[in-house]
Phi, psi and omega in degrees: 000331182086180185278145173277178186302319182289332182277341182296143176294152178276124185264151173219139174272131177268112179243157176227140176304140175072006182245131179300139183273128181280321181240156164215184187299329183292341177284347182241048183300125179100350178295124192282338185257164178296134174257119181284163170234137177229125185247129176270129187258011179068185179064229182263045188263003187299309184296318179297318181299314180299316180297321181293319178298317180293318181298321181276359176055045182282133177264327184225122176257126186245123177154158180273153178248126179292161185305317187287349177248003188300311183294324176298319181285340169299316179293318180298317181299323179291331178281349180235062187296339182263005178258129175270129174264130175238115355289159178294161178294330174295317178297325181276004179308319182287344178293332191291318186198162175292329175300319180294324174301318181296314182293323174300316181292321177299315184298319185260013175055047179266141183289126176221161172301149177306123191236145181231132179231120180235124169264337175271104189294320176301321177294320178296318179295320178299318180293319181296332179293327188252351185282169176271153181239160009279162174233154174255119179259134181229148168283120187278316192241143174127210181298166180297172192289346180049052171072029175093006185284347177250027176236130187225144174255125179243139185251003180200164177300319182299318178297317181296315181297315181295323180296313181292326177293327182276314188272336179059031180296137179217127001287174172283110186237118180210162185224156170296141178286126179247111176300127186243145166288320181184173165241160187231126174268127177239128176252138184228148173231123184058035180073005179259127176298129179240349177199142178204141179207150176279147169231117184247139181288151174298160180306126177083359180251173180236338177282133183260354183303137181297330178291344178257015178099003180293154181252148181245146163205157192252003192268140168058050172291128188292155179301317184294333176290313179296320180296320179294317180299320178296316180300318181291317179300319178295320179299325181274354184052048191265130171293319173217155195196155172219140178236140166255120187240125178280129175257099190285156174295342176276003178086356181269155176248142183218145177285129173258310181217157169200145185186169172266346179263110183204158176285134182215144175301152179305322183292333177289322176295326174298315180299319178297317178300316178297320179298314181297318178300315178299314184295318185279343185261005182054041173094001178298321177261146185290137175292128180295148180240119177240106182301146176301140181064023173302331184295333178295322180285316181294331181292346178284349177274147179305133178305326179298323178285321179301328182290348180243349183291140183227156169053048174281131179231153176232144172271147174291150182294129169220147178307130179067012175296148187289352174248036186289002177307317182287345178275341182260339186277137176251160182211143172294126183214117184066240185264359183202190183258134182225159171287141182301318184294339178291337182284345179294332175279334176289320180243084181283158171260121185262152173271107185283125182264149179291138175270152182251019180218161176265121178275327186236062182298140186295333179303331180259323195254357180275073182297326185297325177275328183285331180232070182289165184290131171267152173273115183242115186302319183295334180264351181053055185242101173283171179293149178281161174293148185302322183286350181261338181201163179302157181302136184279135173245173189287326186236150175294140181302146181252144180295160181278340179277127183265102178213134181288161178301317181296317180292325178296315180294320178297319179298314182291323179291345178284350182279128180298127179094350179253094181265190184295325180297315179292322178298317180298324177295322177294315183287339175288336181267322186232141170290168180299317179296318178297321182294318179297316179297319179297317179297327180283325193250311187218063183299336182297336180288351174296339179294347177285344178283132182302134179078001174256103181265180184295326178294321177293321177299320177303316179296319180298317181298317180299313182294319181294317178296322178295321179298318182292336180283344183293000000 
């Protein structure tokens, strides 16, 4: 039967000044109780915001947090332990920066282009001198990408050096260039794909963003793309989610971006609202049903009309049901042809449950504050503006483990199979402080160093953990 009105949690919309609102009351059509709104005003507004949430007795806060407020809301969430955030701050970890998308992908062994992150600019510059080109340079932290304007292709060390001197991006975040057929945006609700479309670059170009002239179409999104998007959504424990997936000329698929903050048609926001209502009411409200590849049919409608359409619903397939169109239509999927309605069991919609632990605590994962930008004369890098990156301090953050550089090298050289050549390759990539932090937080990313495989990383982890026990 589900929960009655008194048993339903009290909902609140999380809004921020100057930030576009993803949800409003019309997305939660039929919710019987008042939905509160709480607006964060930036600056020193944290304590007032917390008091307002408590005063209104809100149980569930719904809304995305922009990158520049993410760490503040990590603190707010800890002050409101009995309030559920949808999406959770852990799920929104990837919203903060491209670096966070990378670290999320490293942890869950998700395919991404080969990626490099340097907080030590001399080390980054040294690597750029000897690496192969082209490379893709991205602004990792700050406002959203604005249609590809913070993504650059560099074909030489000189181009890379001039770009970093001009743009002052911090950290230095860049990737190997992967020739693409196109990229594909997949949107999911409860881990089920509900919309997907190709974005193809104009002839002779490489950026696929529509604002840069890229073209869209919704037809025949491959199975391996949808499967990867589902895997990523599950790793993030996301109520709703979007992935940008590169479809390489080599036939491989790779994650480019993923987040809960994305552009979506109004009817998709309605579907998310319906899903949340179903999930929070223990079944009082009907779970929305979106047939697989519904987007192919909806894409036949003018985009101008789609941008205004609301409250689109589909019935589940039943024999002689009046929407049996989806029960009769077949589609090539994987190795053969299947009925569309059969794919609904392949791509289920899950009820996402709240987690009771922090997966990405800021004490470990807030690299932007722990390793702020230094002013280096040779690189001509002044401090960034506050709204673009965390406040700059005088010294690079230091790791919590106290071990000298010499002792660290001796410890690593004690590992069978890790000689001076391999150690030098590690130290060419990471400073000693970066390496210690990496061993504490994300040792698996050491496998990105040439000649350091997963078995060697396992040995390093064992030795490092034994050292800390001393």
